[in-house]
Every structure is written in structure tokens, then in C-alpha cells.
C-alpha positions in Angstrom: 1.3 5.6 -0.9 3.0 7.0 2.2 3.4 4.6 5.1 2.5 7.3 7.7 0.2 9.8 6.1 -1.4 7.6 3.4 -1.2 10.2 0.7 -0.2 9.6 -2.8 2.8 11.6 -3.6 2.1 14.7 -5.7 4.4 16.5 -8.1 4.3 17.6 -11.7 5.3 14.1 -13.0 2.5 12.6 -11.0 0.0 15.0 -12.4 0.9 14.1 -16.0 0.8 10.4 -15.0 -2.7 10.5 -13.7 -4.0 12.0 -16.9 -3.4 8.7 -18.8 -6.7 7.2 -20.0 -5.7 3.5 -20.0 -6.0 2.2 -16.4 -3.1 -0.3 -16.6 -0.8 2.2 -18.2 -1.8 4.8 -15.6 -1.0 2.4 -12.8 2.4 1.7 -14.2 3.2 5.4 -14.8 2.0 6.4 -11.3 4.1 3.5 -9.8 7.2 4.6 -11.8 6.8 8.2 -10.5 6.2 7.3 -6.9 8.8 4.6 -6.5 11.6 7.2 -6.8 10.3 9.3 -3.9 11.9 8.7 -0.5 10.1 11.5 1.5 6.5 12.6 1.9 7.0 16.2 0.9 5.0 18.8 2.7 6.5 22.0 1.4 4.8 24.3 -1.0 5.1 23.6 -4.7 4.8 27.3 -5.7 7.9 29.4 -6.3 8.2 32.3 -3.9 8.9 35.6 -5.6 7.5 38.0 -3.1 8.8 41.1 -4.9 6.5 40.3 -7.9 3.3 40.6 -5.9 1.7 43.7 -4.4 1.4 43.7 -0.6 -1.4 41.4 0.5 -1.8 39.8 -2.9 0.5 36.7 -2.4 -0.6 33.5 -4.0 -2.3 30.9 -1.9 0.0 28.2 -0.7 -0.4 24.9 -2.5 0.4 22.3 0.1 -0.8 18.7 -0.4 -0.7 17.9 3.3 2.3 15.6 3.4 3.7 14.4 6.7 7.4 15.0 5.9 8.5 11.5 7.0 11.0 9.4 5.2 9.6 6.5 3.2 11.0 3.1 4.1 12.5 0.8 1.5 10.2 -2.2 1.4 11.9 -5.5 0.5 10.4 -9.0 0.3 12.2 -11.8 2.2 10.6 -15.2 1.6 7.0 -14.7 2.5 7.6 -11.6 4.6 7.8 -7.9 3.9 10.5 -5.8 5.6 10.7 -2.1 5.9 14.2 -0.6 6.1 14.6 2.8 7.7 17.8 4.9 7.9 17.9 6.1 11.6 20.1 9.1 12.3 21.7 8.8 15.8 22.6 11.8 17.9 26.3 10.8 18.0 26.6 11.0 14.2 26.4 7.9 12.0 23.3 6.6 10.4 22.2 3.0 11.0 19.8 0.9 9.1 16.8 -0.4 11.1 14.7 -3.2 9.6 11.1 -3.7 10.8 8.8 -6.5 9.6 5.5 -5.3 8.0 2.7 -7.4 9.4 -0.4 -8.1 7.4 -2.4 -5.9 9.9 0.0 -2.9 9.2 -0.2 -3.4 5.4 -4.0 -3.7 5.6 -4.2 -0.5 7.7 -2.1 1.5 5.2 -4.1 0.2 2.2 -7.5 0.8 4.0 -6.7 4.6 4.4 -6.2 5.3 0.7 -8.9 7.7 -0.4 -11.3 7.1 -3.2 -9.7 9.9 -5.3 -6.2 8.4 -4.9 -7.6 4.9 -5.9 -8.9 6.4 -9.1 -5.6 8.2 -9.7 -3.8 4.9 -9.4 -5.9 3.4 -12.1 -8.0 1.1 -9.9 -11.8 0.9 -9.6 -12.9 1.5 -6.1 -16.1 -0.5 -6.6 -14.4 -3.7 -7.7 -10.7 -3.5 -6.8 -10.0 -1.7 -3.6 -6.3 -2.2 -2.5 -7.3 -3.5 1.0 -9.3 -6.3 -0.6 -6.1 -7.8 -1.9 -5.3 -9.0 1.6 -7.3 -12.0 2.9 -8.9 -11.1 6.2 -11.6 -13.7 6.4 -11.1 -17.3 5.2 -14.4 -18.9 4.3 -14.7 -22.6 5.2 -17.8 -24.5 3.9 -19.7 -26.6 6.4 -19.0 -30.4 6.6 -22.0 -31.6 4.6 -20.9 -29.4 1.6 -17.2 -30.6 1.6 -16.3 -33.6 -0.5 -15.9 -36.9 1.4 -12.4 -38.3 1.8 -11.2 -41.8 2.4 -9.9 -42.3 6.0 -7.2 -44.8 5.1 -6.1 -43.1 1.9 -6.8 -46.0 -0.5 -10.2 -44.8 -1.8 -11.9 -48.1 -0.9 -12.0 -47.8 2.9 -14.2 -45.9 5.3 -15.3 -42.4 4.0 -15.7 -39.2 6.1 -17.0 -35.7 5.2 -15.0 -33.9 7.9 -11.7 -33.7 6.0 -10.5 -30.7 8.0 -10.7 -32.6 11.3 -8.9 -35.6 9.7 -6.1 -33.4 8.4 -5.6 -31.6 11.7 -5.5 -34.9 13.7 
């Protein structure tokens, strides 16, 4: 998935990968094809031989709508994700710029994946949307439902149901 345009990369290898019936195998094949790509290509996939066509009978351009941006290299450092970009400076040399990927950024990228692309990846959009893999709401049961804890830690002392307040204090 492209970080800027949120399109799956499309090329002939990708087309053969999405025709796999087994969802797990399809996901692995799509991942293997897409991990090699470093740019969201927006050029036409058709070969241009203008002399073979009569005037006014050129084939329709087959453009998948890519943004043309360079894909960052995403690396995990402890519990954080970092995106590394190669930035070309005007005076010549390239330098590597590292930007942390926040959970909001990751959720925003995953939320924009289309239903069709989710099916192509081998996921079920009814039960396993990619943005659902990021916890956005943490449910906390009310105090009467929580198990009671011992206030002194021995198990025989005073008991309390509000264990979250005890742990925070």
C-alpha cells in the first residue's frame, strides 16, 4: 500500500499474485511482489508503438492512478515504526531522513485502502479490515464487573472492586 496515495501497486506480477485462490498464499504472494517496489508508479503500462496504429485509433492509456512518490523504507525500532526517506538536496548529495510513524498516521493509511484492494490482498473486508488491527478504543468494564482485589496484597485484608484506581494511586 502506498503511503501517500493508498493504492496497491499494480504490475503483471501483481496481477498473477491476486489470482491465487488460497487467501493466505495470496497475501504472501502480494506482499512478496509489493515489498520490492520503491515508487508508486503512475506511468502507462502499455507499450507505445504509434506507427502500428491508424491515426485516431491509439489504444486507451492504462494508468492505475499512482502518485509517483517514493515509498519509504519502514523499520521497527523497539515499539516504534520509523519511515526512512532518501531526500535529494539541491546542492547534490542525498541524505537519509527518518520520520516516526505515529499510530494515527498508520491508521489513516490503512483506513483508506479500498474494498477491492482488501480482497486482492487476501483479507475479508467484513471480518478483517486492516484498520481494525490498530486499537483505537480501549474498553474498560465498570467497577462492579471487575474482580475485587486485596488492598494490602496478602489476600486476607480489606478488598476493593476499584482495582484501576488502586493501581494508579
